C-alpha positions in Angstrom: -56.2 12.7 -27.6 -54.2 11.1 -30.5 -50.6 12.1 -31.0 -48.3 10.6 -33.6 -45.5 12.3 -32.2 -42.2 9.6 -31.5 -40.2 12.4 -29.8 -41.1 14.5 -26.5 -38.9 17.6 -25.6 -39.1 18.0 -21.6 -37.4 20.9 -19.8 -37.5 20.9 -16.3 -36.9 23.8 -14.2 -36.1 24.3 -10.3 -37.5 28.3 -9.2 -36.8 28.0 -5.5 -38.8 25.2 -4.1 -41.2 24.6 -7.7 -40.4 22.9 -10.7 -41.7 23.6 -13.8 -42.6 20.7 -16.4 -42.5 22.0 -19.8 -43.4 19.2 -22.2 -43.4 19.8 -26.4 -43.9 17.7 -29.0 -45.6 17.0 -32.3 -46.4 20.1 -34.3 -45.7 22.6 -32.0 -47.9 21.4 -29.1 -47.1 21.9 -25.9 -47.8 21.6 -22.2 -46.5 23.1 -18.9 -47.2 22.3 -15.2 -45.6 22.6 -11.9 -45.6 21.0 -8.7 -43.3 21.5 -5.3 -39.6 20.1 -5.3 -39.2 18.0 -1.9 -36.4 18.4 0.2 -36.6 15.0 0.7 -35.6 14.1 -2.5 -32.3 16.2 -2.2 -31.8 14.9 1.1 -31.9 11.1 -0.4 -30.1 11.9 -2.6 -27.1 13.1 -0.9 -27.4 10.3 1.4 -27.2 7.7 -1.7 -23.9 9.0 -2.9 -22.3 9.2 0.4 -23.1 5.7 0.5 -22.0 5.1 -3.1 -18.6 6.9 -2.6 -17.9 4.6 0.6 -18.6 1.4 -0.8 -16.8 2.6 -3.9 -13.8 4.7 -2.6 -11.2 2.7 -4.2 -9.8 2.5 -7.6 -12.5 5.1 -8.9 -12.3 7.1 -12.3 -12.0 10.7 -10.6 -10.1 12.0 -8.0 -12.8 12.6 -4.9 -11.7 14.2 -1.9 -12.1 11.9 1.4 -14.6 13.5 4.0 -13.4 11.8 6.8 -12.3 8.3 7.9 -14.0 4.5 6.9 -15.3 2.8 9.6 -14.2 -1.0 8.3 -17.2 -2.3 10.8 -19.8 -0.4 8.6 -21.5 -3.0 5.8 -21.3 -0.2 3.0 -23.5 -2.4 0.8 -26.3 -2.6 3.0 -26.4 1.1 3.6 -26.0 1.6 -0.2 -28.9 -0.9 -1.0 -31.1 1.0 1.1 -29.8 4.3 0.4 -30.4 3.4 -3.3 -34.2 2.3 -2.4 -34.9 5.4 -0.9 -33.5 7.3 -3.7 -35.7 5.7 -5.8 -38.5 5.7 -3.9 -38.8 9.2 -3.3 -37.8 9.9 -7.1 -40.7 7.7 -8.0 -43.3 9.2 -5.9 -42.1 12.7 -7.1 -43.0 11.8 -10.2 -46.4 10.3 -9.5 -47.5 13.5 -8.7 -50.9 13.9 -9.6 -50.0 17.3 -11.6 -47.9 15.3 -14.0 -50.6 12.7 -14.9 -51.1 14.4 -18.1 -47.8 14.5 -19.5 -47.5 10.7 -18.8 -50.8 10.1 -20.7 -49.3 12.1 -23.7 -46.1 10.1 -23.8 -48.1 6.6 -22.8 -50.6 7.6 -26.1 -47.8 8.3 -27.9 -46.3 5.0 -27.2 -49.9 2.7 -27.0 -50.0 4.6 -30.9 -46.7 3.8 -31.9 -47.2 -0.1 -30.9 -50.3 -0.3 -32.7 -49.0 0.8 -35.7 -45.8 -1.6 -35.4 -48.5 -4.5 -35.2 -50.4 -3.5 -38.1 -47.3 -3.1 -40.1 -46.2 -6.6 -39.2 -42.8 -4.8 -38.2 -40.6 -6.7 -36.0 -38.5 -4.0 -34.5 -39.6 -2.6 -31.3 -41.3 0.8 -31.2 -39.6 3.3 -29.1 -40.4 6.6 -28.1 -37.6 9.3 -26.8 -38.0 11.6 -24.2 -35.5 14.3 -24.5 -34.8 15.8 -21.1 -33.5 19.4 -20.1 -32.5 20.3 -16.5 -31.7 23.6 -15.8 -29.5 22.6 -12.6 -27.0 20.7 -11.5 -29.0 19.2 -8.6 -31.6 18.3 -11.2 -29.4 16.9 -13.7 -27.9 14.6 -11.0 -31.3 13.1 -10.2 -31.5 9.4 -12.2 -33.8 10.5 -14.8 -33.2 7.3 -16.3 -34.9 5.2 -13.9 -38.3 6.9 -14.3 -41.1 5.3 -15.4 -42.9 7.2 -17.1 -46.4 5.2 -17.6 -47.2 1.3 -17.4 -49.4 1.7 -20.7 -47.0 1.1 -22.7 -45.5 -2.3 -21.8 -44.7 -3.4 -25.7 -43.2 -0.3 -26.4 -40.1 1.0 -24.9 -39.7 4.7 -23.9 -36.0 5.7 -23.9 -34.9 8.8 -21.6 -32.1 10.8 -23.0 -30.5 14.1 -22.2 -30.3 17.5 -23.7 -28.1 20.3 -22.8 -30.1 23.7 -21.8 -27.8 25.7 -24.3 -27.0 24.1 -27.8 -25.2 26.5 -30.0 -24.0 24.4 -32.6 -25.4 21.9 -35.8 -24.4 18.5 -35.7 -21.9 17.0 -38.2 -23.3 15.8 -41.5 -23.3 12.2 -41.7 -21.7 12.1 -45.5 -18.8 14.6 -44.4 -16.2 14.6 -47.3 -13.5 12.6 -44.8 -16.4 10.0 -44.4 -16.7 9.3 -48.2 -15.1 5.9 -49.7 -14.6 5.1 -45.8 -16.3 1.1 -45.4 -15.3 1.2 -42.1 -15.8 3.2 -38.8 -13.2 5.3 -37.5 -12.6 5.3 -33.2 -10.0 7.6 -31.8 -9.6 5.9 -27.9 -7.5 8.4 -25.7 -6.5 6.7 -23.3 -5.6 9.3 -19.8 -3.8 9.2 -16.2 -3.8 5.4 -15.1 -2.9 6.0 -11.7 -4.7 3.6 -9.8 -6.4 1.8 -12.6 -5.9 -0.7 -15.3 -6.7 0.4 -18.9 -6.0 -3.5 -20.3 -9.8 -4.2 -20.2 -11.3 -0.9 -22.1 -8.4 -1.7 -24.8 -9.4 -4.9 -25.3 -13.1 -4.2 -25.3 -12.4 -1.3 -27.9 -10.2 -3.7 -29.9 -13.5 -6.0 -30.2 -14.7 -3.6 -32.3 -11.6 -3.6 -34.9 -13.2 -6.1 -37.6 -15.7 -3.5 -38.0 -13.8 -0.7 -37.4 -10.7 1.0 -37.3 -9.4 1.6 -34.1 -6.7 4.0 -33.3 -4.8 4.5 -29.1 -3.1 8.0 -28.9 -2.2 8.4 -24.8 0.7 9.5 -22.4 4.1 8.2 -22.7 7.1 8.6 -19.6 9.1 11.2 -19.9 6.7 13.3 -22.4 6.1 16.8 -21.4 2.9 18.2 -21.1 3.3 20.4 -24.6 4.6 16.9 -26.2 1.5 15.5 -24.9 -1.3 18.1 -25.5 -0.1 18.4 -29.0 -0.7 14.9 -30.0 -3.7 14.8 -28.4 -4.6 17.7 -31.0 -2.9 16.3 -33.7 -5.3 13.0 -33.2 -8.1 14.8 -32.9 -8.0 16.9 -36.1 -6.5 13.8 -38.3 -7.6 14.4 -41.4 -8.9 11.4 -42.0 -11.7 11.7 -39.5 -13.4 9.7 -36.5 -16.9 8.4 -36.2 -16.1 7.8 -32.0 -14.3 9.5 -29.5 -13.5 7.5 -26.4 -11.6 8.6 -23.5 -10.7 6.3 -20.4 -9.3 7.8 -16.9 -9.8 10.3 -14.7 -12.5 12.7 -15.4 -14.0 15.7 -13.0 -16.8 18.4 -13.6 -15.6 22.0 -13.6 -18.1 25.6 -13.8 -17.1 27.2 -16.8 -14.4 25.3 -18.5 -16.9 22.1 -19.8 -15.6 19.9 -17.4 -11.7 18.6 -17.8 -9.7 14.8 -18.2 -6.5 13.9 -16.5 -4.7 12.9 -19.9 -1.1 12.2 -17.3 -0.6 11.7 -13.8 0.3 15.8 -13.7 -1.7 17.3 -16.7 -5.2 18.2 -17.3 -6.9 19.4 -20.3 -10.5 21.5 -20.2 -12.9 20.9 -22.5 -12.7 24.5 -24.0 -9.1 24.0 -24.9 -10.1 21.5 -27.4 -13.1 23.1 -28.7 -11.8 23.6 -31.8 -10.2 20.5 -32.9 -13.4 19.1 -31.8 -15.3 21.3 -34.2 -12.8 20.2 -36.9 -13.4 17.1 -36.2 -17.2 17.1 -36.0 -16.8 18.7 -39.7 -14.8 15.4 -40.9 -17.7 12.7 -39.2 -17.2 13.0 -35.5 -20.5 12.1 -34.1 -20.4 9.9 -30.8 -18.6 10.5 -27.8 -18.1 7.9 -24.7 -16.0 9.1 -21.7 -16.0 5.9 -19.7 -14.6 8.2 -16.4 -16.3 9.8 -13.9 -18.5 13.2 -13.3 -19.1 13.8 -17.0 -22.3 16.1 -17.2 -20.5 19.4 -17.7 -18.1 17.1 -20.4 -21.6 16.1 -22.6 -22.8 19.3 -22.4 -20.2 21.2 -23.6 -19.9 18.6 -26.6 -23.0 18.4 -27.5 -23.3 22.4 -27.6 -20.2 21.9 -29.9 -22.5 20.0 -31.9 -21.7 16.2 -31.3 -24.3 14.2 -32.0 -24.2 12.0 -28.7 -22.3 11.6 -25.9 -22.2 8.7 -23.2 -20.9 10.1 -19.8 -20.6 8.7 -16.1 -22.6 10.9 -14.1 -21.1 10.1 -10.9 -17.4 8.6 -10.0 -17.5 4.8 -11.2 -15.3 2.4 -10.2 -12.4 1.0 -12.3 -14.1 -2.3 -13.0 -17.7 -1.3 -13.3 -16.3 1.0 -16.1 -14.9 -1.8 -17.7 -18.4 -4.1 -17.4 -20.2 -1.6 -19.0 -17.9 -0.8 -21.8 -17.4 -4.4 -22.8 -21.5 -5.1 -22.7 -21.7 -1.4 -24.6 -19.5 -2.0 -27.4 -20.6 -5.4 -27.8 -24.0 -4.1 -28.6 -22.8 -1.5 -30.7 -20.6 -4.0 -32.5 -24.0 -5.7 -32.7 -25.1 -3.1 -34.7 -27.6 -1.3 -32.4 -27.4 2.2 -31.9 -25.5 3.6 -29.6 -29.2 4.4 -27.2 -30.1 0.7 -27.8 -26.6 0.0 -26.4 -26.2 2.0 -23.5 -29.8 0.8 -22.4 -28.4 -2.7 -22.7 -25.2 -2.0 -20.6 -27.2 -0.9 -17.9 -29.8 -3.5 -17.9 -27.0 -5.8 -17.5 -25.4 -4.2 -14.7 -29.0 -4.1 -13.1 -30.2 -7.6 -13.7 -26.5 -9.7 -14.0 -24.1 -7.1 -11.7 -26.1 -5.3 -8.8 -25.5 -8.0 -5.7 -21.9 -7.2 -7.2 -22.0 -3.6 -8.4 -25.2 -1.9 -6.5 -26.7 1.3 -8.0 -24.0 1.3 -11.1 -27.0 0.8 -13.0 -28.2 4.6 -11.9 -24.8 6.4 -13.5 -24.7 6.2 -16.9 -26.3 8.9 -19.4 -27.0 9.5 -22.8 -26.6 12.9 -23.8 -28.3 13.5 -27.6 -28.5 16.3 -30.0 -32.2 16.6 -31.0 -31.5 17.2 -34.4 -29.6 14.2 -35.4 -30.2 10.6 -35.7 -29.0 8.1 -33.7 -25.0 6.5 -34.4 -24.8 3.1 -35.1 -21.7 1.3 -36.6 -23.2 0.4 -40.2 -22.9 -3.0 -42.0 -19.9 -2.1 -44.4 -21.3 -3.2 -48.2 -19.3 -4.7 -51.1 -19.1 -1.7 -53.0 -17.7 0.3 -49.9 -15.2 -2.4 -49.5 -14.3 -1.8 -53.4 -14.3 1.6 -52.9 -11.9 1.7 -49.7 -9.2 -0.7 -52.1 -9.6 1.8 -55.2 -6.4 3.3 -55.5 -5.9 7.2 -54.8 -4.9 9.5 -57.6 -1.1 9.5 -56.9 -1.5 5.7 -56.6 -3.8 5.3 -59.9 -1.2 7.8 -62.0 1.6 6.1 -60.5 0.6 2.4 -61.2 -0.6 3.5 -65.2 2.8 4.2 -65.6 4.5 1.1 -64.9 1.4 -1.0 -66.8 2.1 1.4 -70.0 5.9 0.7 -69.3 5.5 -3.1 -68.8 3.3 -3.0 -71.8 6.0 -2.2 -74.2 8.0 -4.7 -75.6 11.2 -2.6 -75.7 10.9 -2.8 -71.8 9.7 -6.3 -72.0 13.0 -7.2 -74.0 15.2 -5.7 -71.8 13.9 -6.5 -68.5 13.9 -10.6 -69.7 17.3 -9.8 -70.8 19.0 -8.1 -67.7 16.9 -11.0 -65.5 18.2 -14.0 -67.7 21.6 -12.1 -66.9 20.9 -12.3 -63.0 19.4 -16.0 -63.7 22.9 -17.2 -65.1 25.1 -15.1 -62.0 22.6 -17.3 -59.4 23.1 -20.5 -61.5 26.9 -20.0 -61.2 26.9 -18.5 -57.4 24.6 -21.5 -56.2 26.2 -24.3 -58.0 23.4 -24.8 -60.4 25.3 -25.1 -63.6 23.7 -27.5 -65.7 26.8 -30.0 -67.0 26.6 -32.4 -69.5 29.3 -34.4 -70.9 27.7 -34.7 -74.3 26.3 -31.3 -75.1 23.4 -32.3 -77.9 24.6 -30.3 -80.6 27.7 -29.8 -82.3 28.2 -26.2 -84.0 30.0 -26.4 -87.5 30.7 -22.8 -88.2 31.9 -21.2 -91.3 34.1 -18.7 -89.4 35.8 -15.6 -91.6 38.9 -17.9 -90.8 37.3 -20.5 -91.9 36.4 -18.3 -95.4 39.8 -17.0 -95.4 41.5 -20.6 -95.4 39.6 -21.8 -98.2 40.1 -18.7 -100.6 36.4 -17.6 -101.2 36.3 -14.3 -102.0 32.4 -13.3 -101.2 31.0 -15.8 -99.0 27.4 -14.7 -100.2 25.9 -17.2 -101.2 28.3 -19.7 -99.5 30.4 -21.4 -101.7 28.3 -25.4 -102.2 31.2 -27.3 -103.1 32.4 -25.7 -99.6 29.5 -26.8 -98.0 30.1 -30.1 -99.6 33.1 -30.8 -98.4 31.8 -30.0 -94.9 29.3 -32.6 -94.9 31.7 -35.2 -96.9 33.6 -34.7 -93.3 30.7 -35.0 -90.8 29.6 -38.1 -93.4 33.1 -40.0 -92.7 32.7 -38.8 -88.7 29.1 -40.7 -88.8 27.1 -38.0 -88.6 23.4 -38.9 -88.2 21.6 -35.5 -88.2 22.8 -33.0 -90.1 20.9 -29.0 -89.9 22.2 -26.5 -92.8 21.4 -23.4 -91.3 21.6 -21.9 -94.6 19.2 -21.0 -97.6 19.8 -22.6 -100.3 17.1 -21.4 -102.6 19.1 -19.9 -105.4 21.0 -21.5 -108.2 25.2 -22.1 -108.1 25.4 -24.4 -111.5 29.5 -24.8 -111.0 28.6 -26.4 -107.4 25.0 -27.4 -107.1 25.5 -30.8 -108.3 28.6 -31.7 -106.2 26.4 -30.8 -103.4 23.5 -32.8 -104.5 25.5 -35.8 -104.8 27.3 -35.3 -101.7 24.2 -35.0 -99.8 22.8 -38.2 -101.8 25.7 -40.4 -101.2 25.9 -39.5 -97.2 21.9 -40.7 -97.2 23.3 -44.1 -99.4 26.1 -44.3 -97.3 24.1 -43.9 -93.3 20.9 -42.5 -93.7 21.6 -39.4 -92.6 18.9 -37.1 -91.9 19.1 -33.6 -93.3 17.3 -30.5 -91.9 17.4 -27.5 -94.4 16.5 -24.2 -93.6 13.8 -21.5 -94.5 12.8 -18.1 -94.3 9.8 -16.3 -95.4 9.9 -14.5 -98.7 8.1 -11.5 -98.0 5.5 -12.0 -100.3 3.4 -14.6 -98.4 5.7 -17.6 -99.5 8.8 -19.6 -98.4 12.5 -19.4 -99.5 13.2 -23.3 -100.0 16.2 -25.6 -100.4 16.2 -26.2 -104.4 14.6 -29.3 -105.2 17.2 -30.3 -107.4 19.7 -30.0 -104.5 17.4 -31.9 -101.6 14.4 -33.7 -102.4 11.2 -33.6 -99.8 11.3 -37.3 -100.2 14.4 -37.5 -98.0 15.0 -33.9 -96.5 13.1 -31.9 -93.8 13.1 -28.1 -93.5 12.0 -25.9 -91.2 12.0 -22.2 -90.5 15.0 -20.5 -89.4 13.0 -17.4 -88.5 13.7 -16.6 -84.5 11.8 -14.0 -82.4 12.6 -10.9 -80.6 11.9 -7.0 -80.4 14.4 -4.8 -82.2 16.9 -7.8 -83.5 17.2 -8.9 -79.9 16.1 -12.3 -79.6 14.1 -13.4 -76.5 11.6 -16.0 -77.4 11.7 -19.0 -79.3 9.9 -19.9 -82.3 6.3 -22.0 -81.2 4.4 -24.7 -83.3 0.9 -23.9 -84.3 -1.9 -25.5 -82.4 -3.0 -26.8 -86.1 -0.4 -28.5 -88.2 -0.4 -26.7 -91.8 1.6 -27.7 -94.9 1.9 -23.7 -95.9 3.2 -22.9 -92.9 7.1 -25.1 -92.1 7.5 -26.5 -88.4 10.8 -25.0 -86.5 14.2 -25.6 -87.9 15.5 -26.5 -84.2 12.0 -28.8 -83.5 12.6 -30.6 -87.2 16.0 -31.5 -85.4 15.1 -32.7 -82.2 12.5 -34.9 -83.6 15.0 -36.3 -86.0 17.2 -36.9 -82.7 14.2 -38.7 -80.8 13.6 -40.9 -84.2 17.1 -42.1 -84.4 18.5 -42.0 -80.0 15.6 -42.7 -78.4 13.9 -45.9 -80.3 15.4 -48.7 -80.0 13.5 -51.3 -82.8 11.7 -49.8 -85.9 14.1 -46.8 -86.8 12.6 -44.4 -89.9 15.2 -43.8 -92.4 15.3 -41.3 -95.0 15.7 -43.5 -98.3 16.6 -41.6 -101.4 13.8 -43.6 -103.5 11.2 -43.1 -101.2 7.6 -42.2 -102.9 6.0 -39.7 -99.8 7.8 -37.0 -98.6 10.0 -37.6 -95.8 8.1 -35.0 -93.0 4.6 -37.4 -93.7 6.7 -40.6 -93.2 7.4 -39.1 -89.9 3.9 -38.0 -88.8 2.8 -41.8 -89.8 5.6 -43.5 -87.8 5.1 -41.0 -85.0 1.4 -42.2 -85.1 2.0 -45.6 -85.1 5.1 -46.1 -82.9 3.9 -43.5 -79.9 0.0 -42.9 -80.8 1.1 -39.4 -80.6 0.5 -36.5 -83.0 3.9 -35.5 -84.3 3.8 -32.0 -82.5 2.8 -33.6 -79.0 6.1 -35.1 -78.6 7.8 -32.5 -75.9 6.4 -30.1 -73.7 2.8 -29.0 -74.3 4.6 -25.5 -73.8 5.6 -25.6 -77.5 2.7 -25.0 -79.1 1.0 -21.9 -79.5 -1.3 -21.3 -76.2 -4.8 -20.0 -76.8 -4.0 -17.2 -74.4 -1.1 -16.5 -75.7 -2.8 -16.0 -79.4 -5.4 -13.7 -77.7 -2.6 -11.6 -76.9 -1.4 -11.0 -79.9 -4.1 -8.9 -80.4 -3.1 -6.4 -77.4 0.3 -6.4 -78.9 1.7 -8.9 -76.0 3.3 -12.0 -76.0 1.7 -13.7 -72.5 3.1 -17.1 -71.7 5.7 -17.0 -74.4 8.6 -19.2 -73.7 11.9 -17.7 -73.5 15.3 -18.8 -75.0 17.1 -19.6 -71.5 20.7 -18.2 -72.0 21.2 -18.5 -68.4 22.5 -22.1 -69.3 26.2 -21.9 -70.3 26.8 -22.7 -74.0 28.9 -25.6 -73.2 26.3 -27.3 -71.7 24.4 -26.5 -74.7 26.7 -26.9 -77.9 30.5 -28.2 -79.0 31.9 -25.4 -81.3 34.1 -26.5 -83.9 34.9 -24.2 -86.7 34.7 -25.3 -90.4 38.4 -25.1 -91.1 39.6 -27.0 -87.8 36.8 -30.0 -88.9 38.2 -29.8 -92.8 41.9 -29.6 -91.8 42.3 -31.8 -88.6 42.5 -35.5 -88.6 40.8 -37.7 -87.1 42.9 -38.4 -84.1 43.3 -34.6 -83.5 38.8 -34.4 -83.6 38.2 -37.3 -80.8 38.0 -35.6 -77.8 35.3 -33.8 -79.3 33.8 -36.4 -81.5 34.3 -39.8 -79.5 31.6 -42.2 -79.4 30.8 -41.4 -75.7 30.8 -37.7 -75.7 29.7 -37.4 -79.6 27.1 -35.0 -80.2 23.9 -36.0 -81.4 23.3 -33.2 -83.6 25.3 -31.1 -86.4 24.2 -27.6 -87.2 26.3 -26.5 -89.9 25.9 -22.1 -89.5 27.7 -18.9 -90.6 29.6 -16.6 -87.9 31.1 -13.9 -90.4 29.9 -10.4 -90.9 28.2 -11.0 -93.9 25.9 -13.8 -93.3 22.0 -13.7 -93.6 19.7 -13.2 -96.7 20.7 -9.3 -96.2 24.4 -8.6 -95.1 24.4 -9.0 -91.3 20.8 -10.1 -91.1 22.2 -13.4 -89.4 24.1 -11.9 -86.7 22.1 -10.7 -83.3 22.7 -8.4 -80.3 24.8 -10.2 -77.8 22.5 -11.5 -74.5 23.8 -10.1 -71.3 23.6 -13.7 -70.0 25.7 -15.0 -73.2 28.7 -11.8 -72.7 28.1 -13.0 -69.3 29.4 -16.8 -70.1 31.9 -15.7 -71.9 33.8 -13.5 -69.7 33.7 -16.5 -67.4 36.3 -18.4 -69.3 39.9 -18.4 -69.4 41.0 -16.3 -70.7 38.0 -14.6 -71.2 35.8 -14.7 -74.9 35.7 -10.9 -75.9 33.8 -11.8 -79.1 30.7 -9.8 -79.3 29.4 -12.1 -82.3 26.1 -13.9 -82.0 25.1 -15.7 -84.5 21.9 -17.2 -85.6 23.4 -21.0 -85.3 24.0 -20.5 -81.9 20.5 -19.3 -81.2 19.3 -22.5 -82.9 21.7 -24.6 -80.3 19.8 -23.6 -77.3 16.3 -24.0 -79.1 17.1 -27.7 -79.9 18.6 -28.1 -76.1 14.8 -26.6 -74.8 12.8 -29.0 -77.2 15.3 -31.9 -76.2 15.1 -31.0 -72.4 11.5 -30.3 -72.6 13.2 -26.8 -70.8 10.5 -23.8 -72.2 10.6 -20.8 -69.3 7.5 -19.4 -69.4 7.5 -15.6 -68.3 4.2 -14.6 -66.3 3.6 -11.1 -67.5 4.6 -7.9 -65.6 0.6 -6.8 -65.8 -0.4 -9.5 -64.2 2.1 -9.3 -61.0 1.9 -5.4 -61.0 -1.8 -6.2 -60.3 -0.5 -8.8 -57.6 1.6 -6.3 -56.4 -1.2 -3.4 -56.0 -3.8 -5.4 -54.4 -1.1 -6.7 -51.8 0.2 -3.1 -51.5 -3.2 -1.7 -51.1 -3.7 -4.2 -48.6 -0.6 -3.4 -46.2 -1.4 0.3 -46.6 -4.7 0.1 -45.6 -3.6 -2.4 -42.4 -1.0 -0.1 -41.9 -3.5 3.2 -42.1 -5.7 0.9 -39.3 -2.8 0.6 -37.0 -1.3 3.9 -37.4 -1.1 4.4 -34.0 1.3 1.7 -33.7 5.0 2.8 -31.9 7.7 4.0 -34.8 9.8 1.8 -34.3 6.9 -1.1 -34.4 6.2 0.4 -37.8 9.9 -0.1 -38.9 9.8 -3.5 -38.2 6.6 -3.9 -39.8 8.4 -2.5 -42.9 11.6 -4.3 -42.5 10.1 -7.4 -42.8 8.4 -6.7 -45.8 11.7 -5.4 -47.0 13.0 -8.6 -46.4 10.0 -10.3 -47.9 10.7 -8.3 -51.0 14.0 -9.9 -50.7 12.9 -13.6 -50.3 10.5 -13.1 -53.2 13.5 -12.2 -55.3 15.4 -15.3 -54.1 12.6 -17.6 -54.8 11.8 -16.0 -58.1 15.6 -17.1 -59.0 15.2 -20.8 -57.4 11.5 -21.2 -59.4 12.9 -20.1 -62.6 15.7 -22.9 -62.5 13.3 -25.6 -61.1 10.0 -25.4 -61.8 11.5 -22.9 -65.6 8.7 -20.5 -64.6 9.9 -16.6 -64.9 8.2 -14.7 -62.0 9.0 -10.7 -62.7 10.5 -9.2 -59.7 11.5 -5.3 -60.3 8.3 -3.7 -61.7 6.0 -5.8 -58.8 8.2 -4.8 -56.7 8.5 -1.0 -57.6 4.4 -1.2 -57.4 4.5 -2.9 -54.3 6.7 0.4 -52.7 5.6 2.8 -54.5 2.2 1.8 -52.7 4.0 2.2 -49.0 5.8 5.3 -50.3 3.0 7.3 -51.7 1.2 6.2 -48.1 4.1 7.3 -45.7 4.3 10.8 -47.7 0.1 11.2 -47.5 -0.6 13.6 -44.9 -1.6 12.1 -41.5 -1.2 11.6 -37.9 0.4 8.5 -36.2 0.8 7.8 -32.6 2.1 6.3 -30.2 0.3 3.5 -28.0 
């Protein structure tokens, strides 16, 4: 007879002194035989059970009533070994009855065919044949059916014996239940019951062994916890909305007649399976497939759970010693962690007890049994795929909404401007409180300001455009004071016939007397060209001309003007950069100095380029920090409407370290002795900038006045007495730019968008970690959250110091909000948390 079935269903019913064996398989085939049930088998079992209990009378995971006093002189180990041999002999002799030959032959034939098919397909997996055994009485169920050697004909194939309840009313869980979708790791709920006389430490360590590939949570009783509170906690754990794959119990348990067995959840509290049938059904609907009860006398428990629809349940049919239970569990979970199915894992653990521990723990390999639902595949842990891991890290709907809002906020230039302004203010405070204020005896720039008082004293009725004769007086005065580099922050593109000649003559005289460097201002004219200084005033052959346009949002100046990647004669270089280059050529080169010449035949900028190339071998755009040039990534971000890695102006440095302020009227009216404290050779600024400081300054009235940065306002408030002025002219901005070029201090802001992404990943990782350990005590979680809050503060302080030490601005507010939004949303998600 040729059979292809790999599953056989064998029902064994005892009717008085007869046993009926009904085998079903394949496409409705079945075979029934009857044979007598030997009383000697019952006697052998009872004798074995008594000797078993006598040998393992201590530390049993069940409450066994003593039936008499134990005689210490008796060798219970030897008596148990003899009783086991007799039981196994009687059991096998009965099952080798000739009446069962055909049943055994059918199973053997299927196993043989399974082996042949596997070999022909070159399958490396060992073929298996599963035999589901159902018994109609407790006496039959207690027999060690797993030890039945059905046939010797299937040496190359495994015949696995599983148990099946006589009544199964419910279907199994859906493997792809909603709670399991997107779950990359199996979830294990470990219930630790009454530990009176026991020690669960090894059980906990064994279950934690699966932590790298499974999420493990523990729940158990605590001292001074009421019965109602404990039961409610366990029910909430079982019905966790995230669902479970494995339910584990360690403790005392026992059989009952009508309540599906009972487990001791505390020294004074037991819980019947019927009491938690509804929570278990909910857990099954959310993915629960397998349960293991590492406790005593679990036959009725297994029958009840398979009847509820669980896929597989592993139990101990008899009382089990605590240390044996732990040895079994360790080996079982090791196999499960090797991605073997639960049946193979149980057989492996039993084989370990039989071959390696039988001398120490005799008969224990006969105790474990696996109950299986006939319609369910065997549970095994699955290797998490990359796709599953990625799904696990994807944001939830709430997280996605929150992070999207933060990202949109971070992409707004107005938001970026506001955050930079406030962050630089905090940096200014941090500088002062940590005594890291930059102090210079000689700030690089003297800022000569034509302010309202200067205009009044000079009796200038309309300072737009500025009276060039007045400008000539300022330059004459600076020339007498040996000013070497003078930047004029005025656009001199229009004629003043009555004054142009005087200014032109003054400029020429200054160059002829002491080779003064002049850098004039230029600005876009709105039609693609530039507003340049009149050639009658200053020739390109002896002057430089720089772009005074400054960058920011809505007139709030925050960023430097960068140098281009490649120089173009069509685009002037920044005004402040040319002043810094002039300083380099005059004060940082000891010989072969380049000097402006009135009679030069080559424009001064070309002379500068050639001179730098000859003396330093560098491109004249590479004299200072490489960050001062437009970077490819920054240029790319323009397409996205962003300014990634675009250096900002560091207003956290106090103005006193950047420039010396001198009103124009004071420069003109004071004698040299009065100006000496500001203009001595030891403290004399190397660069002078002449700039406007009146309300109408600019190409259009007020255009050269900008909103006051918060950091500058702070520094003014720290003066004694405080400076209440709200004016912030463009000249002050250029002094900072000159300082940054000379000191190569270009602060690079890391985009908020980038660190929001980093914070989102970090936040999600912490959430997943907290979820994996949601069984932790509330106190422990509070410690974790407090530590995270402390780390947030440490990051804030570190970012403040990194700003000063490394000139890198690491955003703090939005990334921190991102991280804590993840924590907050996780805390309000409906889930249950449990104590150890």
